[in-house]
Each structure stands twice: as structure tokens, then as C-alpha cells.
DRENDO-1510 file (C-alpha; in Angstrom, 1 decimal, always signed):
<recs>
REC; n; res; u; v; w
REC; 1; MET; -5.2; -19.6; +13.4 .
REC; 2; SER; -4.3; -16.4; +11.6 .
REC; 3; LEU; -0.8; -16.1; +10.1 .
REC; 4; LYS; +0.9; -12.9; +11.0 .
REC; 5; CYS; +3.4; -11.5; +8.6 .
REC; 6; GLY; +5.6; -8.4; +9.2 .
REC; 7; ILE; +6.5; -6.4; +6.1 .
REC; 8; VAL; +10.0; -5.0; +6.6 .
REC; 9; GLY; +12.7; -3.4; +4.5 .
REC; 10; LEU; +14.6; -0.1; +4.1 .
REC; 11; PRO; +12.6; +3.1; +3.5 .
REC; 12; ASN; +11.3; +3.7; +0.0 .
REC; 13; VAL; +11.5; +0.1; -1.2 .
REC; 14; GLY; +7.7; -0.3; -1.8 .
REC; 15; LYS; +6.5; -1.6; +1.6 .
REC; 16; SER; +3.6; +0.7; +2.2 .
REC; 17; THR; +2.5; +0.6; -1.5 .
REC; 18; LEU; +2.5; -3.2; -1.2 .
REC; 19; PHE; +0.6; -3.1; +2.1 .
REC; 20; ASN; -2.0; -0.8; +0.7 .
REC; 21; ALA; -2.6; -3.1; -2.3 .
REC; 22; LEU; -2.7; -6.2; -0.1 .
REC; 23; SER; -4.9; -5.0; +2.7 .
REC; 24; ASP; -6.7; -1.9; +1.3 .
REC; 25; ALA; -6.0; -0.4; +4.7 .
REC; 26; GLY; -4.9; +3.0; +3.4 .
REC; 27; ALA; -1.4; +3.3; +4.9 .
REC; 28; GLU; +0.2; +6.6; +4.0 .
REC; 29; SER; +2.8; +6.3; +1.2 .
REC; 30; ALA; +5.3; +9.0; +0.4 .
REC; 31; ASN; +8.7; +9.6; -1.1 .
REC; 32; PHE; +10.5; +10.0; +2.1 .
REC; 33; PRO; +11.5; +7.8; +5.1 .
REC; 34; PHE; +9.3; +7.0; +8.1 .
REC; 35; CYS; +6.0; +7.9; +6.5 .
REC; 36; THR; +4.6; +5.0; +8.4 .
REC; 37; ILE; +5.1; +5.8; +12.1 .
REC; 38; ASP; +2.9; +3.2; +13.8 .
REC; 39; PRO; +2.6; -0.3; +12.4 .
REC; 40; ASN; -0.5; -0.6; +10.2 .
REC; 41; ILE; -2.3; -3.9; +10.4 .
REC; 42; GLY; -4.4; -5.4; +7.6 .
REC; 43; LEU; -6.4; -8.6; +7.9 .
REC; 44; VAL; -6.6; -10.1; +4.4 .
REC; 45; PRO; -8.8; -13.0; +3.2 .
REC; 46; VAL; -6.8; -15.9; +1.7 .
REC; 47; PRO; -7.9; -16.4; -1.9 .
REC; 48; ASP; -8.7; -20.1; -2.5 .
REC; 49; ARG; -10.4; -21.5; -5.6 .
REC; 50; ARG; -11.6; -24.5; -3.6 .
REC; 51; LEU; -13.6; -22.2; -1.2 .
REC; 52; ASP; -15.2; -20.5; -4.1 .
REC; 53; LYS; -16.2; -23.9; -5.6 .
REC; 54; LEU; -17.7; -25.1; -2.3 .
REC; 55; LYS; -19.7; -21.9; -2.1 .
REC; 56; GLU; -21.0; -22.6; -5.6 .
REC; 57; LEU; -21.9; -26.2; -4.8 .
REC; 58; VAL; -23.4; -25.7; -1.2 .
REC; 59; ASN; -24.9; -22.3; -1.6 .
REC; 60; PRO; -24.5; -21.5; +2.1 .
REC; 61; ALA; -25.9; -18.5; +4.0 .
REC; 62; GLN; -22.3; -17.2; +4.5 .
REC; 63; THR; -18.8; -18.0; +3.3 .
REC; 64; ILE; -15.8; -17.3; +5.6 .
REC; 65; PRO; -12.2; -17.5; +4.2 .
REC; 66; ALA; -9.0; -18.1; +6.1 .
REC; 67; THR; -7.2; -14.9; +6.8 .
REC; 68; ILE; -3.6; -13.7; +6.9 .
REC; 69; GLU; -2.5; -10.6; +8.9 .
REC; 70; PHE; +0.0; -8.2; +7.4 .
REC; 71; VAL; +1.8; -5.7; +9.6 .
REC; 72; ASP; +3.4; -2.8; +7.8 .
REC; 73; ILE; +6.5; -2.1; +9.9 .
REC; 74; ALA; +8.2; +1.3; +9.1 .
REC; 75; GLY; +11.5; +1.3; +7.2 .
REC; 76; LEU; +14.6; +0.3; +9.2 .
REC; 77; VAL; +17.9; +2.0; +8.7 .
REC; 78; LYS; +21.5; +1.4; +9.9 .
REC; 79; GLY; +21.5; +1.9; +13.7 .
REC; 80; ALA; +17.9; +0.7; +14.2 .
REC; 81; SER; +19.1; -1.6; +16.9 .
REC; 82; GLU; +20.4; +1.4; +18.8 .
REC; 83; GLY; +17.1; +3.3; +18.4 .
REC; 84; LYS; +17.9; +5.3; +15.2 .
REC; 85; GLY; +14.9; +6.0; +12.9 .
REC; 86; LYS; +12.4; +4.8; +15.5 .
REC; 87; GLY; +14.3; +1.5; +15.4 .
REC; 88; ASN; +13.6; +0.1; +18.9 .
REC; 89; ALA; +9.8; +0.4; +18.5 .
REC; 90; PHE; +9.8; -1.2; +15.0 .
REC; 91; LEU; +12.1; -4.0; +16.0 .
REC; 92; SER; +9.7; -4.9; +18.8 .
REC; 93; HIS; +6.9; -5.2; +16.3 .
REC; 94; ILE; +9.0; -7.7; +14.3 .
REC; 95; ARG; +9.2; -9.8; +17.5 .
REC; 96; GLU; +5.5; -10.4; +17.3 .
REC; 97; VAL; +5.2; -11.8; +13.8 .
REC; 98; ASP; +5.4; -15.4; +12.5 .
REC; 99; LEU; +7.1; -14.6; +9.3 .
REC; 100; ILE; +9.2; -11.7; +8.0 .
REC; 101; VAL; +8.3; -10.5; +4.5 .
REC; 102; HIS; +11.5; -8.7; +3.5 .
REC; 103; VAL; +10.7; -6.3; +0.7 .
REC; 104; VAL; +13.8; -5.6; -1.4 .
REC; 105; ARG; +14.0; -2.9; -4.1 .
REC; 106; CYS; +14.9; -4.5; -7.4 .
REC; 107; PHE; +14.2; -1.7; -9.9 .
REC; 108; ASP; +16.0; +1.5; -11.0 .
REC; 109; ASP; +14.2; +4.8; -10.9 .
REC; 110; ASP; +16.0; +8.1; -10.5 .
REC; 111; ASP; +12.8; +9.8; -9.3 .
REC; 112; ILE; +12.5; +7.5; -6.2 .
REC; 113; ILE; +15.1; +8.2; -3.5 .
REC; 114; HIS; +17.1; +5.3; -2.1 .
REC; 115; VAL; +18.1; +5.9; +1.5 .
REC; 116; GLU; +21.5; +4.4; +0.8 .
REC; 117; GLY; +22.0; +6.4; -2.5 .
REC; 118; SER; +21.9; +3.4; -4.9 .
REC; 119; VAL; +20.1; +0.2; -5.6 .
REC; 120; ASP; +22.0; -2.8; -4.1 .
REC; 121; PRO; +19.8; -5.7; -2.9 .
REC; 122; GLU; +22.7; -7.6; -1.3 .
REC; 123; ARG; +23.7; -4.5; +0.8 .
REC; 124; ASP; +20.1; -3.7; +1.7 .
REC; 125; ILE; +19.4; -7.2; +2.9 .
REC; 126; ARG; +22.5; -7.3; +5.0 .
REC; 127; ILE; +21.6; -3.9; +6.6 .
REC; 128; ILE; +18.3; -5.3; +7.8 .
REC; 129; GLU; +19.8; -8.6; +8.8 .
REC; 130; GLU; +22.6; -6.9; +10.8 .
REC; 131; GLU; +20.1; -4.8; +12.8 .
REC; 132; LEU; +18.2; -8.0; +13.7 .
REC; 133; ILE; +21.4; -9.7; +14.7 .
REC; 134; LEU; +22.6; -6.8; +16.8 .
REC; 135; LYS; +19.3; -6.7; +18.7 .
REC; 136; ASP; +19.5; -10.4; +19.3 .
REC; 137; LEU; +23.1; -10.0; +20.6 .
REC; 138; GLU; +21.9; -7.4; +23.1 .
REC; 139; SER; +19.2; -9.8; +24.4 .
REC; 140; ALA; +21.6; -12.8; +24.5 .
REC; 141; GLU; +24.3; -10.9; +26.3 .
REC; 142; LYS; +21.8; -9.8; +29.0 .
REC; 143; ARG; +20.7; -13.4; +29.4 .
REC; 144; ALA; +24.3; -14.6; +29.6 .
REC; 145; ASP; +25.1; -12.0; +32.3 .
REC; 146; ASN; +22.1; -13.2; +34.4 .
REC; 147; LEU; +23.1; -16.8; +34.0 .
REC; 148; ARG; +26.7; -16.1; +35.0 .
REC; 149; LYS; +25.5; -14.6; +38.3 .
REC; 150; LEU; +23.3; -17.6; +39.0 .
REC; 151; ALA; +26.0; -20.1; +38.0 .
REC; 152; LYS; +28.1; -19.0; +41.0 .
REC; 153; SER; +25.8; -21.2; +43.1 .
REC; 154; GLY; +27.3; -24.2; +41.3 .
REC; 155; ASP; +24.0; -25.4; +39.8 .
REC; 156; LYS; +24.8; -27.8; +36.9 .
REC; 157; LYS; +21.7; -26.9; +34.9 .
REC; 158; THR; +22.5; -23.2; +35.0 .
REC; 159; LYS; +26.1; -23.8; +34.0 .
REC; 160; SER; +24.9; -25.9; +31.1 .
REC; 161; ASP; +22.4; -23.3; +30.0 .
REC; 162; LEU; +25.2; -20.6; +30.2 .
REC; 163; GLU; +27.4; -22.7; +27.9 .
REC; 164; VAL; +24.6; -22.7; +25.2 .
REC; 165; VAL; +23.9; -18.9; +25.6 .
REC; 166; ASP; +27.6; -18.1; +25.4 .
REC; 167; ARG; +27.8; -20.0; +22.2 .
REC; 168; ILE; +24.9; -18.1; +20.7 .
REC; 169; VAL; +26.5; -14.8; +21.8 .
REC; 170; ALA; +29.8; -15.8; +20.0 .
REC; 171; HIS; +27.8; -16.8; +16.9 .
REC; 172; LEU; +25.9; -13.5; +16.8 .
REC; 173; GLN; +29.2; -11.6; +17.4 .
REC; 174; ASP; +30.5; -13.1; +14.3 .
REC; 175; GLY; +27.6; -11.5; +12.4 .
REC; 176; MET; +25.7; -14.8; +11.9 .
REC; 177; SER; +22.0; -15.0; +12.2 .
REC; 178; ALA; +20.3; -17.2; +14.9 .
REC; 179; ARG; +18.8; -19.3; +12.1 .
REC; 180; THR; +22.3; -20.7; +11.3 .
REC; 181; PHE; +23.1; -21.6; +14.9 .
REC; 182; GLU; +23.2; -25.4; +15.2 .
REC; 183; VAL; +21.7; -26.7; +18.4 .
REC; 184; THR; +19.6; -29.6; +19.5 .
REC; 185; GLU; +15.9; -28.9; +20.2 .
REC; 186; GLU; +16.7; -29.3; +24.0 .
REC; 187; GLU; +19.5; -26.7; +23.7 .
REC; 188; LYS; +17.3; -24.4; +21.7 .
REC; 189; SER; +14.7; -24.3; +24.5 .
REC; 190; VAL; +17.4; -22.6; +26.7 .
REC; 191; TYR; +17.2; -19.4; +24.7 .
REC; 192; LYS; +13.7; -19.8; +23.3 .
REC; 193; ASP; +12.3; -17.1; +25.5 .
REC; 194; LEU; +14.7; -14.6; +24.0 .
REC; 195; PHE; +12.5; -14.6; +20.8 .
REC; 196; MET; +15.4; -14.2; +18.5 .
REC; 197; LEU; +14.5; -11.8; +15.6 .
REC; 198; SER; +17.1; -13.3; +13.3 .
REC; 199; ASP; +15.6; -16.8; +13.9 .
REC; 200; LYS; +12.4; -16.0; +12.2 .
REC; 201; PRO; +11.6; -17.5; +8.7 .
REC; 202; VAL; +11.9; -15.0; +5.8 .
REC; 203; LEU; +10.0; -14.5; +2.6 .
REC; 204; TYR; +11.9; -12.2; +0.2 .
REC; 205; ALA; +9.6; -10.0; -1.8 .
REC; 206; CYS; +11.4; -8.5; -4.8 .
REC; 207; ASN; +9.8; -5.2; -6.0 .
REC; 208; VAL; +10.6; -5.0; -9.7 .
REC; 209; GLY; +9.6; -2.7; -12.6 .
REC; 210; GLU; +6.4; -3.2; -14.6 .
REC; 211; ASP; +8.3; -4.5; -17.6 .
REC; 212; GLU; +10.3; -7.1; -15.5 .
REC; 213; ILE; +7.5; -8.8; -13.6 .
REC; 214; ASN; +7.6; -11.8; -15.9 .
REC; 215; THR; +11.3; -11.9; -16.7 .
REC; 216; GLY; +13.0; -10.8; -13.5 .
REC; 217; ASN; +16.4; -9.1; -13.6 .
REC; 218; ALA; +19.9; -9.3; -12.2 .
REC; 219; TYR; +18.8; -7.8; -8.9 .
REC; 220; VAL; +16.3; -10.6; -8.4 .
REC; 221; ASP; +19.0; -13.1; -9.2 .
REC; 222; VAL; +21.2; -11.7; -6.4 .
REC; 223; VAL; +18.3; -12.0; -3.9 .
REC; 224; GLY; +17.6; -15.5; -5.2 .
REC; 225; LYS; +21.2; -16.6; -4.3 .
REC; 226; ILE; +20.8; -15.2; -0.8 .
REC; 227; ALA; +17.5; -16.8; -0.3 .
REC; 228; LYS; +18.9; -20.2; -1.4 .
REC; 229; THR; +21.6; -20.1; +1.2 .
REC; 230; TYR; +19.0; -19.9; +4.0 .
REC; 231; ASP; +16.5; -22.1; +2.1 .
REC; 232; ASP; +14.0; -19.2; +2.1 .
REC; 233; GLN; +11.2; -18.4; -0.3 .
REC; 234; LEU; +11.3; -15.6; -2.9 .
REC; 235; VAL; +8.4; -13.9; -4.8 .
REC; 236; SER; +8.7; -11.2; -7.4 .
REC; 237; PHE; +6.0; -8.5; -7.6 .
REC; 238; CYS; +5.5; -5.0; -8.9 .
REC; 239; ALA; +4.0; -2.7; -6.2 .
REC; 240; LYS; +2.6; -0.4; -8.9 .
REC; 241; ILE; +0.8; -3.2; -10.6 .
REC; 242; GLU; -0.6; -4.6; -7.3 .
REC; 243; ALA; -1.9; -1.1; -6.5 .
REC; 244; GLU; -3.8; -1.1; -9.8 .
REC; 245; ILE; -5.2; -4.6; -9.3 .
REC; 246; ALA; -6.5; -3.7; -5.8 .
REC; 247; GLU; -8.9; -1.2; -7.4 .
REC; 248; LEU; -10.5; -3.7; -9.8 .
REC; 249; ASP; -13.5; -5.9; -9.3 .
REC; 250; PRO; -12.9; -9.7; -9.7 .
REC; 251; ASP; -13.7; -9.9; -13.4 .
REC; 252; GLU; -11.6; -6.9; -14.3 .
REC; 253; LYS; -8.8; -8.2; -12.1 .
REC; 254; GLN; -8.7; -11.5; -14.0 .
REC; 255; GLN; -8.7; -9.8; -17.3 .
REC; 256; PHE; -5.9; -7.4; -16.2 .
REC; 257; LEU; -3.8; -10.3; -15.0 .
REC; 258; GLU; -4.2; -12.1; -18.4 .
REC; 259; GLU; -3.2; -9.0; -20.2 .
REC; 260; MET; -0.1; -8.8; -18.1 .
REC; 261; GLY; +0.7; -12.4; -18.7 .
REC; 262; LEU; +0.2; -13.3; -15.0 .
REC; 263; GLU; -1.7; -16.3; -13.7 .
REC; 264; ARG; -2.0; -14.9; -10.1 .
REC; 265; SER; -1.5; -11.6; -8.4 .
REC; 266; GLY; +1.5; -10.9; -6.1 .
REC; 267; LEU; -0.9; -11.2; -3.2 .
REC; 268; ASP; -1.9; -14.7; -4.1 .
REC; 269; ARG; +1.7; -15.8; -4.7 .
REC; 270; MET; +2.9; -14.2; -1.5 .
REC; 271; ILE; +0.3; -15.9; +0.6 .
REC; 272; ARG; +1.0; -19.3; -0.9 .
REC; 273; ALA; +4.7; -18.9; -0.4 .
REC; 274; ALA; +4.1; -17.8; +3.2 .
REC; 275; TYR; +1.9; -20.9; +3.8 .
REC; 276; GLU; +4.5; -23.2; +2.4 .
REC; 277; ASN; +7.2; -21.5; +4.4 .
REC; 278; LEU; +5.4; -22.1; +7.7 .
REC; 279; GLY; +4.1; -25.5; +6.8 .
REC; 280; LEU; +0.4; -24.5; +6.8 .
REC; 281; ILE; -2.6; -26.2; +5.1 .
REC; 282; THR; -6.3; -25.6; +4.8 .
REC; 283; TYR; -9.3; -27.8; +5.5 .
REC; 284; PHE; -13.0; -26.9; +5.1 .
REC; 285; THR; -16.3; -27.2; +6.8 .
REC; 286; ALA; -19.4; -27.0; +4.5 .
REC; 287; GLY; -23.1; -26.8; +5.3 .
REC; 288; PRO; -26.2; -24.7; +4.6 .
REC; 289; LYS; -25.4; -22.2; +7.2 .
REC; 290; GLU; -21.7; -21.7; +6.5 .
REC; 291; VAL; -18.8; -22.8; +4.2 .
REC; 292; ARG; -15.5; -22.0; +5.9 .
REC; 293; ALA; -11.8; -22.4; +5.5 .
REC; 294; TRP; -9.6; -23.3; +8.5 .
REC; 295; THR; -5.8; -23.0; +8.7 .
REC; 296; ILE; -3.8; -25.7; +10.5 .
REC; 297; ARG; -0.2; -26.8; +10.5 .
REC; 298; ARG; +0.7; -29.7; +8.2 .
REC; 299; GLY; +0.7; -32.9; +10.3 .
REC; 300; THR; -2.1; -31.9; +12.6 .
REC; 301; LYS; -4.3; -34.8; +13.8 .
REC; 302; ALA; -8.1; -34.7; +13.5 .
REC; 303; PRO; -8.9; -33.9; +17.2 .
REC; 304; GLN; -6.5; -30.9; +17.1 .
REC; 305; ALA; -7.9; -29.7; +13.8 .
REC; 306; ALA; -11.4; -29.9; +15.4 .
REC; 307; GLY; -10.0; -27.9; +18.3 .
REC; 308; VAL; -9.2; -25.0; +16.0 .
REC; 309; ILE; -13.0; -24.6; +15.6 .
REC; 310; HIS; -13.7; -25.0; +19.4 .
REC; 311; SER; -11.9; -26.6; +22.3 .
REC; 312; ASP; -15.1; -28.7; +23.0 .
REC; 313; PHE; -14.7; -30.3; +19.6 .
REC; 314; GLU; -11.2; -31.5; +20.6 .
REC; 315; ARG; -12.1; -32.6; +24.1 .
REC; 316; GLY; -15.2; -34.6; +23.0 .
REC; 317; PHE; -13.9; -35.8; +19.7 .
REC; 318; ILE; -15.5; -39.0; +18.4 .
REC; 319; ARG; -14.7; -39.1; +14.7 .
REC; 320; ALA; -14.4; -36.9; +11.6 .
REC; 321; GLU; -16.5; -37.6; +8.5 .
REC; 322; THR; -14.2; -36.6; +5.7 .
REC; 323; ILE; -14.4; -36.0; +2.0 .
REC; 324; SER; -11.4; -35.0; -0.1 .
REC; 325; PHE; -12.0; -31.8; -2.0 .
REC; 326; SER; -11.4; -33.5; -5.4 .
REC; 327; ASP; -14.2; -36.0; -4.6 .
REC; 328; TYR; -16.5; -33.3; -3.4 .
REC; 329; GLU; -15.9; -31.2; -6.6 .
REC; 330; GLU; -16.4; -34.2; -8.8 .
REC; 331; LEU; -19.6; -35.5; -7.1 .
REC; 332; LYS; -21.1; -32.1; -6.5 .
REC; 333; SER; -22.5; -32.7; -3.0 .
REC; 334; GLU; -21.9; -34.3; +0.4 .
REC; 335; LYS; -24.9; -36.6; -0.2 .
REC; 336; ALA; -23.5; -37.8; -3.5 .
REC; 337; ALA; -20.0; -38.4; -2.0 .
REC; 338; LYS; -21.5; -40.4; +0.8 .
REC; 339; GLU; -23.6; -42.6; -1.6 .
REC; 340; ALA; -20.5; -43.1; -3.7 .
REC; 341; GLY; -18.5; -44.3; -0.7 .
REC; 342; LYS; -16.2; -41.3; -0.8 .
REC; 343; MET; -17.0; -40.1; +2.7 .
REC; 344; ARG; -14.5; -41.6; +5.2 .
REC; 345; GLN; -14.9; -42.1; +8.9 .
REC; 346; GLU; -11.6; -41.0; +10.4 .
REC; 347; GLY; -10.5; -41.4; +14.0 .
REC; 348; LYS; -8.1; -39.7; +16.5 .
REC; 349; GLU; -4.9; -40.7; +14.7 .
REC; 350; TYR; -6.0; -39.4; +11.3 .
REC; 351; THR; -3.6; -36.7; +9.9 .
REC; 352; VAL; -5.7; -34.0; +8.2 .
REC; 353; LYS; -4.8; -33.4; +4.5 .
REC; 354; ASP; -4.9; -30.2; +2.6 .
REC; 355; GLY; -8.3; -29.7; +1.1 .
REC; 356; ASP; -10.2; -32.1; +3.3 .
REC; 357; VAL; -13.9; -31.3; +3.8 .
REC; 358; MET; -14.8; -32.3; +7.3 .
REC; 359; LEU; -17.7; -32.8; +9.7 .
REC; 360; PHE; -16.7; -33.5; +13.3 .
REC; 361; ARG; -18.7; -35.7; +15.6 .
REC; 362; PHE; -18.2; -35.1; +19.3 .
REC; 363; ASN; -19.6; -35.5; +22.8 .
REC; 364; VAL; -20.5; -32.4; +24.7 .
</recs>
């Protein structure tokens, strides 16, 4: 499975600069709104030290990392839900992503125009949130109107569904996001097909100045308080630094990061935060032909993990021969791990753990 993240934010907050650095896809970047007309898409390999180590130990013909997809969605403005600033098209792109990466400008620079005239993270976040809520309200009201017509037949299920949708309409009308709407899982299924934009998880990406990447600033503190209210993740980065890092080879990149006092790049930290936000983990397959990382949701059972590789693996699942990455790294090979009794035979009820190195046995 490939995680799809939509990069959103007001114009000129650093979205396209970040996207260029992350995906090396060459999205145009300019000091005016709407320089990104169509959503640019970049498929980025997920950096993972464990995959690099397995490659070193196994020496396979090829190594395939997990990937994360970034979609650069053009800057939203007030009125986007009504179609202003290409709003309708861009809001539809948000509907297709798993996670919203909300880029927030957290630096002062008189040479870079702010579409609202000043730097104010709280206001900027609210502008984007309000546009998502307004679009959700439009969808919910249409659904409520349709259910109201159907409810005239007296069907109890339809009336019950209408009560739930009317509640979400009232909630949205109060300016509250769908994420804060309290319902049971059964009730949530009533409006699940509305694909509420404001119900999507958010990762706040604070774009700070070069001299504040390690210290943060008051703007970041404001975003942190907002993120905490929703239990969201926050990552600080400097788009300018990320652009410089993207042009370096691996050795130069590591040296540059050390000189900046950083352990990992903004890309690495953003991907890890995105994985944690969506409850994703990685397992590996390792052999002479290929070492590969696979992404699954935390709590996935062995047969379903096998099904990520191929549906036949899940249907004919017999067992999973499993070695933890720490044991594989310590013992240096599958053979040594097996001889040391560190290879486990796991069945259908086994819950795959992050870092498991697995070989699936199955019937065709």
C-alpha cells in the first residue's frame, strides 16, 4: 500500500518548495499565488536504515523501498469552497488523499508576499479549516435533503439516518470540523460516503527560518497548541534547507545535516510522523533476488500481510517464517538466525510486528 499525502496551505507558505525537495518532481515555484495549477504528484521512497542494513547483509539483485506519495495541491484562499482561486478543483484533490500535510508559514520575510498581508499561523490554519468545513457542509446538506424526501415513505432506517446527518449539518454550521463530531461507528457509516474533508487526519508542517530549525519560535508554539487540541502531529522544517539537501549525494547530505545540528532531514521526520499518524508499520522480505519493504497497518495479521504481496499468498496461506530485524542484524543472515532458533513459525493469528523479516509459505 502506498500512503497518499496532500500538501495544502495558503499561497506562498512553502508548499511547492517543500514538494520539489521531497519528490524532486520539479513543480514550479514562484512568488505569487496559483503557480501550481494542476496537482503535482511525486512518489518518494521511504528512507529506512533497516532496509539499507538488509541490503548490506543479503546483497540482493535489487532493493525496493516502501513509497509515499505526495500531492502538491495549489494554495487555497478564502472562498475556495465557492470556487475562488481554483478552489473546487483543489478541494476535490484533497478528497483523494489519506493524510493532509498542512504547511504553515512560521517565518518573517518582507521579501515574500503573504496572501493575507501578515504572518499569523492561527488565522491561516483557520482559513483552510473553514474552507474544508464549508465544502463538507454543502455535501451534508445535499444528503440531508435527499434523505428528507425519502423519509416521507415512513421508512425507519431512513429517518434514523436523517437524524444523524442533520446532527452533522448542525455541527458543521457551528464551524466545527467533522473530526470533532462524536458518533458511534455505526452512525459514522451513515455519512461515510460523503468523504468529509475535515474528517481527514492532519500533519502540521511548520516552515521556519534557517536559524530557527533547531529552536522553533513563537509561531510554531501557536501551531503546537492547535495540533494538541486535535491530537495531531507537528513537524518543523525549513523549505530552503530541504531544497539544498535534495541536491546532495548521501554522504554530503549526512555531513550537511550534522553541520546544521540535525539528525534527520525534514523528509525523514515528515514520513515518520505520517506513518505514526495513520498507524502504519513496515515488514521486510529478503532473498538473493530482492530485499523489499512492505507497508501495512498496525495490527495486521500474517495472512493479510501476505496478501499485500499477492492475493494468492493470503488465500493459500500456510505459515510465516519470521525473524525480527534486531535478530537478523545481530546474527547477520537468515541461516544463522535459523540455527540460533530465532526463526519463528507463525500462523494465521500472528500479528505482524514492525521490522519483521518474513518468508510466507502458501498453497497455490
